[in-house]
C-alpha distance (Angstrom), angle and dihedral (degrees) to the residues before:
residue distance angle dihedral
X1 . . .
X2 3.79 . .
X3 3.80 128.6 .
X4 3.81 121.0 -158.0
X5 3.79 124.4 -172.4
X6 3.79 104.1 -138.9
X7 3.78 97.3 174.2
X8 3.81 126.1 14.8
X9 3.81 97.4 176.1
X10 3.76 135.6 76.4
X11 3.82 140.1 -149.4
X12 3.76 103.1 -21.9
X13 3.82 125.2 77.4
X14 3.79 98.7 -106.4
X15 3.86 105.5 169.7
X16 3.80 90.6 -149.4
X17 3.80 98.0 49.4
X18 3.79 125.8 49.1
X19 3.78 122.2 -148.9
X20 3.82 120.5 -83.7
X21 3.79 113.7 -55.5
X22 3.79 139.4 127.9
X23 3.74 136.5 -177.9
X24 3.80 125.5 -143.6
X25 3.76 117.6 -168.5
X26 3.81 114.4 -157.7
X27 3.76 117.3 176.3
X28 3.83 105.0 -49.6
X29 3.77 95.9 -21.2
X30 3.79 130.5 97.7
X31 3.79 117.2 -150.8
X32 3.80 123.5 -172.2
X33 3.79 122.2 -157.8
X34 3.82 110.3 -156.0
X35 3.77 122.5 -16.8
X36 3.80 110.7 -135.1
X37 3.79 133.5 158.8
X38 3.82 113.4 -34.0
X39 3.82 92.7 1.9
X40 3.79 93.9 131.5
X41 3.81 93.3 46.0
X42 3.79 90.2 51.3
X43 3.82 89.1 44.8
X44 3.81 88.8 58.2
X45 3.79 90.0 47.4
X46 3.80 87.1 55.7
X47 3.78 88.7 55.4
X48 3.79 98.1 -107.4
X49 3.79 125.2 123.5
X50 3.81 121.8 -136.7
X51 3.82 90.2 -123.3
X52 3.80 89.6 56.8
X53 3.79 95.1 60.8
X54 3.80 105.7 107.4
X55 3.76 101.1 -174.6
X56 3.82 136.8 16.7
X57 3.75 118.6 -159.5
X58 3.83 115.6 -163.5
X59 3.79 118.4 -159.4
X60 3.81 96.4 -164.1
X61 3.78 141.9 -25.1
X62 3.79 103.5 -102.1
X63 3.76 104.5 132.5
X64 3.81 96.2 -118.9
X65 3.82 89.3 64.3
X66 3.83 97.2 47.5
X67 3.79 110.3 27.7
X68 3.82 94.5 107.2
X69 3.81 95.1 51.2
X70 3.86 95.8 99.1
X71 3.82 90.0 50.5
X72 3.84 91.7 50.0
X73 3.82 90.4 50.3
X74 3.80 97.8 44.1
X75 3.79 98.9 43.0
X76 3.79 89.6 47.0
X77 3.81 88.7 52.7
X78 3.82 95.2 45.2
X79 3.81 90.1 49.4
X80 3.81 90.8 52.2
X81 3.76 108.2 -99.8
X82 3.79 109.4 -153.8
X83 3.80 96.2 -143.5
X84 3.80 135.7 9.3
X85 3.79 117.9 -79.5
X86 3.79 113.8 -109.4
X87 3.79 113.7 -134.9
X88 3.81 121.6 -167.8
X89 3.74 123.2 -171.7
X90 3.83 148.1 129.9
X91 3.76 126.1 -64.2
X92 3.78 106.8 -61.3
X93 3.81 95.6 42.5
X94 3.83 93.2 105.2
X95 3.83 89.4 52.7
X96 3.77 91.9 48.3
X97 3.79 95.6 48.6
X98 3.80 95.0 43.3
X99 3.82 89.7 54.6
X100 3.80 101.3 39.4
X101 3.82 101.1 49.9
X102 3.79 113.7 42.9
X103 3.82 108.4 17.1
X104 3.83 99.6 55.7
X105 3.81 93.9 37.6
X106 3.80 100.9 41.5
X107 3.81 94.2 119.5
X108 3.80 90.7 50.7
X109 3.82 91.9 48.5
X110 3.81 94.8 47.6
X111 3.81 90.9 47.2
X112 3.82 91.8 54.7
X113 3.82 93.5 42.7
X114 3.79 87.5 51.1
X115 3.77 89.2 57.6
X116 3.79 94.9 50.3
X117 3.82 103.5 -84.4
X118 3.83 115.4 146.8
X119 3.81 112.7 -135.6
X120 3.81 95.3 -167.7
X121 3.82 92.6 108.7
X122 3.79 97.3 36.3
X123 3.81 99.7 91.8
X124 3.84 114.0 72.3
X125 3.78 121.3 -131.4
X126 3.81 104.5 -116.3
X127 3.79 123.8 -154.1
X128 3.83 117.7 -174.0
X129 3.78 120.0 -152.0
X130 3.78 113.4 -146.7
X131 3.83 103.3 166.5
X132 3.78 138.3 40.3
X133 3.79 119.5 -105.4
X134 3.78 138.5 60.2
X135 3.83 113.6 -21.5
X136 3.80 105.2 163.9
X137 3.75 129.8 34.0
X138 3.85 138.7 168.2
X139 3.80 133.9 160.5
X140 3.82 87.9 -87.6
X141 3.78 105.2 42.8
X142 3.81 147.7 7.8
X143 3.75 126.7 -150.5
X144 3.79 124.4 -158.1
X145 3.79 134.8 174.5
X146 3.74 141.1 -155.4
X147 3.82 130.8 178.3
X148 3.80 136.9 -112.7
X149 3.79 129.3 -156.3
X150 3.79 105.5 -110.0
X151 3.78 128.6 156.2
X152 3.76 94.8 -41.7
X153 3.80 96.4 -68.6
X154 3.83 129.6 108.4
X155 3.83 106.9 -90.2
X156 3.79 124.2 -176.3
X157 3.77 136.1 -152.4
X158 3.79 116.9 -158.4
X159 3.79 126.9 -147.0
X160 3.77 119.1 -165.7
X161 3.81 118.3 -163.0
X162 3.77 126.4 -173.3
X163 3.78 129.8 166.7
X164 3.75 91.3 -86.6
X165 3.80 108.6 23.0
X166 3.78 146.7 39.4
X167 3.80 122.9 -156.7
X168 3.82 126.0 -178.7
X169 3.82 119.5 -161.9
X170 3.79 119.4 -172.3
X171 3.75 131.9 -163.9
X172 3.78 112.0 -155.4
X173 3.78 133.3 -56.0
X174 3.75 147.8 58.5
X175 3.84 116.8 -51.3
X176 3.78 124.8 -138.6
X177 3.82 128.0 -115.2
X178 3.82 91.9 -87.0
X179 3.80 94.4 57.9
X180 3.80 95.6 95.1
X181 3.79 89.7 56.6
X182 3.79 90.1 48.5
X183 3.80 89.5 55.0
X184 3.78 96.0 41.9
X185 3.82 113.4 150.7
X186 3.81 93.2 -9.2
X187 3.82 115.2 171.3
X188 3.81 88.9 -147.0
X189 3.79 133.7 17.8
X190 3.79 111.5 -167.7
X191 3.79 104.2 -166.9
X192 3.75 138.4 169.1
X193 3.77 117.7 -110.5
X194 3.77 107.6 178.9
X195 3.79 97.3 171.6
X196 3.76 149.4 -38.4
X197 3.81 119.6 -69.4
X198 3.80 88.9 -105.2
X199 3.79 93.4 51.6
X200 3.79 94.1 45.0
X201 3.80 90.7 51.7
X202 3.82 88.2 63.9
X203 3.80 94.7 53.2
X204 3.83 125.1 81.4
X205 3.79 89.4 -136.6
X206 3.81 95.0 41.7
X207 3.77 95.7 109.1
X208 3.80 89.0 62.9
X209 3.81 91.6 71.8
X210 3.80 141.7 67.1
X211 3.80 124.0 -118.4
X212 3.84 130.9 -130.0
X213 3.85 94.9 -108.2
X214 3.82 89.7 50.6
X215 3.81 90.1 51.8
X216 3.80 89.8 50.4
X217 3.81 90.9 51.2
X218 3.80 93.6 50.0
X219 3.83 93.7 45.3
X220 3.84 91.3 49.8
X221 3.81 94.6 46.6
X222 3.80 91.2 46.7
X223 3.82 95.2 45.7
X224 3.80 90.4 -126.6
X225 3.82 112.7 -177.8
X226 3.83 98.5 -150.6
X227 3.80 136.7 11.4
X228 3.79 127.3 -160.0
X229 3.77 119.7 -171.0
X230 3.81 125.3 -149.2
X231 3.84 142.6 159.4
X232 3.77 87.3 71.0
X233 3.81 99.9 -172.0
X234 3.78 96.0 158.2
X235 3.80 90.8 71.7
X236 3.81 92.7 53.8
X237 3.78 95.5 51.3
X238 3.80 102.6 36.4
X239 3.81 98.3 34.2
X240 3.83 87.5 -138.5
X241 3.80 105.6 138.4
X242 3.81 92.3 -168.9
X243 3.80 95.1 54.9
X244 3.77 93.2 86.4
X245 3.79 91.4 52.9
X246 3.78 91.1 50.2
X247 3.82 87.7 54.0
X248 3.80 87.5 53.9
X249 3.81 89.3 51.9
X250 3.81 91.1 50.2
X251 3.82 89.0 56.8
X252 3.83 92.5 46.8
X253 3.80 91.1 55.2
X254 3.81 90.5 66.5
X255 3.81 102.9 24.7
X256 3.76 127.2 60.5
X257 3.79 99.9 -158.5
X258 3.77 128.8 89.2
X259 3.81 116.9 -69.7
X260 3.77 121.1 -162.2
X261 3.83 126.2 -172.2
X262 3.79 107.7 -139.0
X263 3.80 121.4 -112.1
X264 3.79 127.1 177.6
X265 3.82 108.8 -95.1
X266 3.81 95.3 19.6
X267 3.83 110.2 150.1
X268 3.79 127.2 -155.4
X269 3.78 119.0 -170.6
X270 3.77 112.1 -155.3
């Protein structure tokens, strides 16, 4: 299993940090988690083609997490995807995909069909997740979800279990009291860390996000082996390039496992 941080940033157009996106490679499959700004460019930099992404898991429908979805779909189609992309996400994902693929690009689609392009694999297969718990299982892996409290919209956390590893990938938001149990003994917790408590207190959306000490508490309770932080908004707004590293240090004060500050292109082999 290999984890690649495709985008460690968030809403703002930071040239050094793409929007939220990660890649998890399991066996011969490529799974993307969120598809924010520059996700497909960073996917190519990681050596993976858009048409080779098998599944896309969306955590929630804030634009910074989904803005590159049409590009992923269309480039995969143009480059001859062998089977439709599967997209998983919260309630509302079907509405989003049905409105963002065909309606705005109808002229493009008809132009390509008119010149012999087959649109049979253009439309993704969309699966909405309404409840917490296991939603996908094979002999090789199991996927489960829980929810966080984030800006009043349904927001998912994904847990991937294989015979040898457990990985937890969050979107944004504040987890509930059962979250530590959900993460128990994870090899990797990839979790948003938008800012320090002091920084978040100055932002109108600050209450939507978790703080570094809270991350440390969860990781300790859950016996997580390694934490990687992402969605590093504080850097975008303050311009302080060391702020994200100080957040990492805050977590290390209360948690004894490894803490990594996300960077685009960072690879973790599990």
